[in-house]
Short mmCIF file of the C-alpha atoms (twelve columns), coordinates in Angstrom:
data_MODEL
# 
_entry.id   MODEL 
# 
loop_
_atom_site.group_PDB 
_atom_site.id 
_atom_site.type_symbol 
_atom_site.label_atom_id 
_atom_site.label_alt_id 
_atom_site.label_comp_id 
_atom_site.label_asym_id 
_atom_site.label_seq_id 
_atom_site.Cartn_x 
_atom_site.Cartn_y 
_atom_site.Cartn_z 
_atom_site.pdbx_PDB_model_num 
ATOM 1  C CA . MET A 1  1.628  61.114 -6.539  1 
ATOM 2  C CA . SER A 2  -2.008 60.966 -5.857  1 
ATOM 3  C CA . THR A 3  -3.768 57.580 -4.589  1 
ATOM 4  C CA . PRO A 4  -5.983 57.259 -7.070  1 
ATOM 5  C CA . LEU A 5  -3.129 57.886 -9.672  1 
ATOM 6  C CA . VAL A 6  -0.601 55.283 -8.003  1 
ATOM 7  C CA . GLY A 7  -3.976 52.963 -8.345  1 
ATOM 8  C CA . ALA A 8  -5.072 53.086 -11.498 1 
ATOM 9  C CA . LEU A 9  -1.087 52.676 -12.375 1 
ATOM 10 C CA . ILE A 10 -0.758 49.406 -10.539 1 
ATOM 11 C CA . GLY A 11 -4.268 48.042 -11.771 1 
ATOM 12 C CA . ALA A 12 -2.781 48.855 -15.608 1 
ATOM 13 C CA . ILE A 13 0.087  47.073 -14.794 1 
ATOM 14 C CA . LEU A 14 -1.396 43.923 -13.532 1 
ATOM 15 C CA . ALA A 15 -3.744 44.436 -16.533 1 
ATOM 16 C CA . VAL A 16 -1.180 43.460 -18.881 1 
ATOM 17 C CA . VAL A 17 0.314  41.370 -17.078 1 
ATOM 18 C CA . ALA A 18 -3.078 39.354 -16.906 1 
ATOM 19 C CA . LEU A 19 -3.205 39.513 -20.604 1 
ATOM 20 C CA . GLN A 20 0.131  38.382 -21.348 1 
ATOM 21 C CA . PHE A 21 0.741  35.898 -18.549 1 
ATOM 22 C CA . GLY A 22 -2.418 34.303 -17.806 1 
ATOM 23 C CA . PHE A 23 -4.304 33.500 -14.388 1 
ATOM 24 C CA . TRP A 24 -1.398 31.569 -12.856 1 
ATOM 25 C CA . GLY A 25 1.254  34.344 -14.096 1 
ATOM 26 C CA . PHE A 26 -1.194 37.508 -12.808 1 
ATOM 27 C CA . VAL A 27 -1.033 35.181 -9.135  1 
ATOM 28 C CA . LEU A 28 2.372  35.113 -9.328  1 
ATOM 29 C CA . VAL A 29 3.496  38.582 -9.683  1 
ATOM 30 C CA . ILE A 30 0.424  39.586 -6.770  1 
ATOM 31 C CA . VAL A 31 2.169  36.845 -4.064  1 
ATOM 32 C CA . PHE A 32 5.982  38.280 -4.873  1 
ATOM 33 C CA . GLY A 33 4.590  41.662 -4.842  1 
ATOM 34 C CA . ALA A 34 3.174  41.413 -1.392  1 
ATOM 35 C CA . VAL A 35 6.113  39.482 -0.040  1 
ATOM 36 C CA . GLY A 36 8.164  42.177 -1.961  1 
ATOM 37 C CA . ALA A 37 6.720  44.647 0.402   1 
ATOM 38 C CA . LEU A 38 6.205  42.671 3.563   1 
ATOM 39 C CA . VAL A 39 10.278 42.077 3.472   1 
ATOM 40 C CA . ALA A 40 10.299 45.872 2.506   1 
ATOM 41 C CA . ALA A 41 8.544  47.171 5.547   1 
ATOM 42 C CA . LEU A 42 10.636 44.283 7.408   1 
ATOM 43 C CA . VAL A 43 14.034 45.884 6.480   1 
ATOM 44 C CA . SER A 44 12.794 49.256 6.718   1 
ATOM 45 C CA . GLY A 45 11.558 49.364 10.665  1 
ATOM 46 C CA . ARG A 46 8.157  49.834 9.607   1 
ATOM 47 C CA . VAL A 47 7.262  46.224 11.001  1 
ATOM 48 C CA . ASP A 48 8.174  44.679 13.672  1 
ATOM 49 C CA . PHE A 49 9.264  40.861 12.996  1 
ATOM 50 C CA . ALA A 50 8.311  40.062 16.867  1 
ATOM 51 C CA . SER A 51 4.969  41.735 16.773  1 
ATOM 52 C CA . LEU A 52 4.520  39.956 13.443  1 
ATOM 53 C CA . ARG A 53 5.103  36.620 14.161  1 
ATOM 54 C CA . ASP A 54 3.489  36.911 17.826  1 
ATOM 55 C CA . VAL A 55 0.235  37.572 15.881  1 
ATOM 56 C CA . LEU A 56 0.440  35.089 13.403  1 
ATOM 57 C CA . THR A 57 0.746  32.139 15.944  1 
ATOM 58 C CA . GLY A 58 -2.017 33.757 18.422  1 
ATOM 59 C CA . ARG A 59 0.207  34.589 21.102  1 
ATOM 60 C CA . ARG A 60 -1.162 38.439 21.001  1 
ATOM 61 C CA . SER A 61 -3.596 40.440 19.114  1 
ATOM 62 C CA . SER A 62 -2.789 43.016 16.809  1 
ATOM 63 C CA . LYS A 63 -3.836 45.849 19.000  1 
# 
């Protein structure tokens, strides 16, 4: 799938969620989606948890 197509599908899904569940339902879907993506990246090894923790606590830069 091309990037514009994926973006259009995500936009359509979010529009349906916003119309169906209102603003707070929309926000909840966005938050859970972001958390799910982060957990998936951690589990797959694409993101190193120790480095992420260090960046968030200000111990090291993200470079």
